[in-house]
C-alpha positions as CSV (number, residue, x, y, z in Angstrom):
1,X,6.5,-13.8,12.4
2,X,7.8,-11.5,9.6
3,X,7.3,-14.5,7.0
4,X,3.7,-14.5,8.2
5,X,3.1,-10.7,7.6
6,X,4.6,-11.4,4.0
7,X,2.6,-14.4,3.2
8,X,-0.5,-12.3,4.2
9,X,0.4,-9.1,2.1
10,X,0.9,-11.6,-0.8
11,X,-2.4,-13.2,-0.6
12,X,-4.1,-10.1,-0.4
13,X,-2.1,-8.4,-3.1
14,X,-3.4,-12.1,-5.2
15,X,-6.8,-11.6,-4.3
16,X,-7.0,-8.0,-5.7
17,X,-5.3,-9.1,-8.8
18,X,-7.8,-12.0,-9.5
19,X,-10.8,-9.9,-8.6
20,X,-9.6,-7.1,-10.7
21,X,-8.6,-9.3,-13.9
22,X,-11.2,-12.0,-13.5
23,X,-10.8,-15.8,-14.1
24,X,-10.4,-17.3,-17.5
25,X,-9.3,-20.8,-18.6
26,X,-12.7,-22.3,-17.2
27,X,-13.5,-23.9,-20.7
28,X,-10.6,-25.1,-22.3
29,X,-12.0,-25.8,-25.8
30,X,-13.1,-21.8,-26.1
31,X,-11.9,-20.1,-29.0
32,X,-12.3,-16.7,-30.5
33,X,-14.8,-18.2,-32.9
34,X,-17.3,-19.4,-30.3
35,X,-16.9,-16.6,-27.5
36,X,-18.3,-13.7,-27.2
37,X,-16.7,-10.7,-27.6
38,X,-16.9,-9.8,-23.7
39,X,-14.9,-12.9,-23.3
40,X,-12.4,-12.0,-25.5
41,X,-11.7,-8.7,-24.1
42,X,-11.8,-10.3,-20.7
43,X,-9.2,-12.8,-21.8
44,X,-6.9,-10.1,-23.4
45,X,-7.3,-7.9,-20.4
46,X,-6.6,-11.1,-17.8
47,X,-3.5,-12.0,-20.1
48,X,-2.0,-8.4,-19.9
49,X,-2.6,-8.2,-16.3
50,X,-1.1,-11.5,-15.7
51,X,2.0,-10.5,-17.7
52,X,2.2,-7.2,-15.8
53,X,1.8,-8.9,-12.5
54,X,4.9,-11.4,-13.6
55,X,7.0,-8.8,-14.7
56,X,6.6,-6.9,-11.7
57,X,6.7,-9.7,-9.1
58,X,9.0,-11.8,-10.9
59,X,11.8,-11.4,-8.3
60,X,10.0,-13.0,-5.5
61,X,10.5,-16.3,-7.0
62,X,14.2,-15.6,-5.6
63,X,13.1,-16.1,-1.9
64,X,10.3,-18.3,-2.7
65,X,12.8,-21.0,-4.1
66,X,15.2,-20.4,-1.5
67,X,12.1,-21.0,1.2
68,X,10.8,-24.0,-0.9
69,X,14.3,-25.7,-1.4
70,X,14.8,-25.4,2.3
71,X,11.4,-26.7,3.3
72,X,11.5,-29.6,1.1
73,X,15.3,-30.5,0.7
74,X,16.9,-29.4,4.2
75,X,19.0,-26.4,4.9
76,X,22.1,-27.2,2.7
77,X,20.4,-27.4,-0.5
78,X,17.9,-24.2,0.7
79,X,21.2,-22.2,1.4
80,X,23.1,-23.5,-1.8
81,X,20.6,-24.4,-4.6
82,X,17.7,-22.7,-3.6
83,X,19.2,-19.0,-4.6
84,X,20.2,-20.6,-7.9
85,X,16.7,-21.9,-8.6
86,X,15.4,-18.2,-7.6
87,X,17.6,-16.5,-9.8
88,X,16.5,-19.0,-12.9
89,X,13.0,-19.0,-11.9
90,X,12.9,-15.1,-11.1
91,X,14.2,-14.7,-14.9
92,X,12.0,-17.2,-16.4
93,X,8.9,-15.5,-14.9
94,X,9.7,-12.1,-15.6
95,X,10.6,-13.2,-19.4
96,X,7.0,-15.0,-19.6
97,X,5.5,-12.0,-18.2
98,X,6.9,-9.7,-20.8
99,X,6.1,-12.3,-23.4
100,X,2.4,-12.5,-22.2
101,X,2.1,-8.8,-21.9
102,X,3.4,-8.1,-25.5
103,X,1.5,-10.8,-26.8
104,X,-2.2,-10.3,-24.8
105,X,-4.1,-10.0,-28.1
106,X,-3.1,-12.9,-29.1
107,X,-5.2,-16.2,-27.9
108,X,-2.4,-18.6,-27.5
109,X,-1.6,-20.9,-25.6
110,X,-5.2,-22.3,-25.4
111,X,-7.7,-19.3,-24.7
112,X,-5.3,-16.8,-23.2
113,X,-4.1,-19.2,-21.0
114,X,-0.8,-18.7,-18.9
115,X,2.4,-19.9,-20.4
116,X,3.5,-21.9,-17.3
117,X,1.7,-22.9,-14.0
118,X,1.6,-21.6,-11.5
119,X,0.4,-18.5,-13.5
120,X,1.5,-16.3,-10.4
121,X,4.2,-16.1,-7.9
122,X,2.1,-16.1,-5.2
123,X,0.2,-19.5,-6.0
124,X,1.2,-23.0,-5.0
125,X,2.6,-25.0,-7.7
């Protein structure tokens, strides 16, 4: 029951971030030269918010990876391998979040696309 409450809270948080930040990346061939100023500012804001979200929620990769490893590979791997995957992914997501926030004015990769998928910890892979 507790995991269900956690998932629901995470889903509500995801919806709030997406509603605030907007959705970008619909056109993968978009560049600064062929975009309106509003689209560029939206891309910058989305990348900055995504970076902050990943910095602050990167630690959620720890329980997520334990759960996913347990679910996909069984209890033994979930207990022993899951925490290692979780620590690694938490570090990667947090560092990528810092990178996205610091470089939010740079239209890389793509047109302000996320550094890796899923863009947020609460999204499915």
